[in-house]
Structures are given as C-alpha cells and as structure tokens.
C-alpha angles and dihedrals in degrees: 000000000000123000095260094053090046091056091049093052093046091049093049091048091051092050090047092051091046090053091047091051091047090049091050090047092051092048089052090048090050090051091051089048091052090049089049093051092047088048088069076096085071086079095041121119125188130207120199118186125188107230146352096221094078102075098216099067101063097027100046119000097054100045093043091049093047093048094050094048091051091048091052098038115021094184096047117117118225127213123188139186136165120213094212089221091301115125093192090053090050090053089054090048090056090051091048093052092050089052090051090056099252109168101195125033122195108198136182098197120229087202114014095201098041093054094055097095092047091052091047091051091050093049090048087060092052099264120141116222128206117195109220125205090331124059105237120203122247134053100324117168097218145355131213125188143108128286093274097188086055089051090058091046091052090050093049093046091048089054091051091047090052091050091051111171090003090069097104131138087257095055108110114226128187115218120200110183131192130260113307089218088067112078089208090064091061091050094048088049092049092051093047091051089049088059101037108034112109092007099073136011110256092208099172127025128175141146118261094193090226088285125124092211093052092045090050090053092049091050091051089052090050091052090051092048100042104026124247095258093052099059113099099179147341130233111206116182095219143009095255092061090040088061092056091045092049090056092050091049090051091049090052090049091243113146140156098041124120119264121183130204143167141222097051091248114184092245089051092051089049091051089051090053090048093047098241092109123038103201149352135191119246114214102180104235097200099061091044094050091044092049089053091048092051092049091048093050093045091051090047090054094044095247126153112259098193093105090057103035098051098160133060123221129184115230127215089266092056095253117146106230127194103233141194112203123191128202121257124213130214115233126203132159089275098063106031089110093051096048125028095017095043091050092050094242089129136003124226087252091055091055102034103060119158091275092057100034096106093044090048091053091050090049092051096246094120 
C-alpha cells in the first residue's frame, strides 16, 4: 500500500471511529434523557384513602390535600386511589404506586397492621411514607392526625354534660366503638373510658366496625339486653354509626337521650340541630390535609420535618414515628355557628334544608 492510500485508509478509519463514538455518546444521552423523563416520578406524590363510605375522605381530605400540594409544588404529579374499605386492595394500590415511580405516599390505612408489609416494601424501594389520620404500622417517616385520645375524652365528656344530673354510676350507657383494626378506634375508646369510667355504668360495649348497619344491629341487641327504659345514653364513635343508632332508637321509641358522634358530618350536624344526636367532634379536615401535604412535599424535597412533626408516637409495630397532632373540638347545638359554619365547612343553607328549617330556627341558625 503506497503512502497516499495509507493516508486515505487511516483518515476513513478515524472518521468511522469518530462517528461511532458520537453515536455511542448520543445513545447514552438518549438513555439519560429517558431516565430523566421517567424520573418525572421523582416529583410524584400519592394519596391513598381507606373508604368512600365516610363522607369526609372524598369530599374534603382529597381536594384539600391536592390543592395544598399544587400550591407548594406546581410541577408535582399527584396519584390517588381509594381502598373502598378493602385492606387487600389497598396493599395492591401501594404496590401500584411504587411501580409508577411515586416517591412519597400519604396513606390512611384501612388496616394499620395488614398494611405493614406493603409499607416496608415501599420503603425498601426508597419511597417515603406518611401515615395520615391513622398511624399505620411499619417504617413510616411521619404521621399527621389529631390527638385521638383527646377526641374520645371530648366525646365522653359531652355525653356526661348532656346527661347532667343523670350522670351517676348507676346510669346505664351503651358504647359502640369503631373498628378494632383501626388504631384510632382504640385511642378513641381509651379517651372515652377516661371520661366515663366510674361516672356511669357502661352496661353494653361492642364494636360497630365504622358501619351504620352494624352499629344499628348492636344497638338493637343492647336494647334487647338492657331494656329500652334503662338506657341513659349512647356513645357512638363516629357520626356514620350514630346515624344507624339514631334510626334504631327511633324505631324503639327511645328519644331524649344523649348520643355522641365524631367527624362533624353534615348528617350528624343536622341530627344535632334536630335533637336526635347530642354532639360530634370536629376535626378540621383542611389543616389536617394541608399538614399532610406539607410533610409530603418536604420529604420529597429532602427537607427536615422536625419543625412540623414535633411529637413522637410509637406505632403498633413498635416504630417511633415523628408526629404532628392537631387539636379536636367538641360540637353541640350551642357552638355550630362558631365551628363548622365559621370555618366554612358548611353553610347555613347546607344544614338548614326544608326538613330541618323549623329546628334550625329554634336553634338560632336562621
């Protein structure tokens, strides 16, 4: 091969190598770009709520949470799923969110113990988990809720206040608690017992499983066991169950006795106005949802959450969890205006429909 030909071959080889290197470099750049586009999941936050029966979750918690996340992180992507009261379904939803690349999951556990392995699996894959409203088991990064023992104490004290002079150790009270699978139910129960024990006779106590139908059945059994005339008052752990109990009491021609609730559901507030429920507990949904959103965004951005989660609670799995606990408020007919109406949860028109117009007028709402 002469010198000229040799230079041509060497030059061609150099060009070929340069093109190959450039091609490799472009391929690598494309891969990084793909990774970057898929890492849009790096700013993805998931919200998992437990059921659609409890009115608050879809009507208040979700929209308040979504709005706050968007205000804090305009380019964050939001994923949402509702377990429809199915713990196995919620476990699948956790797995699905992890697969989608969600980096922070905020979860209100349908079953705090059953979800433990799903949370562990998510954390093992680098996902941060915030327990919302209910303290889930497993390595969660933070928890936001209300002081649930205080909730139960408020319920119990409201029952005593409604009983007045009838609150004696001989007064027979029916107690319908929430679902034992929900750690909050145990805390509500603890607080209620703190208030009631020794002051009234808790003559019948069962779980209503957060279901109005189950609570109604339990109330019917209590009436059969104790006798309609012997029941002084009823503790119901939430407004949904209180609705079922109120119907049972009406069917048994029992009226004028205290009936507690919780969650400040519209139907519960209307029953308070009408006099078929004596109290509820207002846990302002907006500050709770917004606190969860702030924690989620801060965890997403790697910020310290100590200033927000100032308390430490121990979950059922023994994990020490940084917690932010908000303050609940007892609601009776006397302070409806100063609580749920003042905060904009409901308007007077929402509460005072035609069915409740006369009662609203008597209560000073119209």
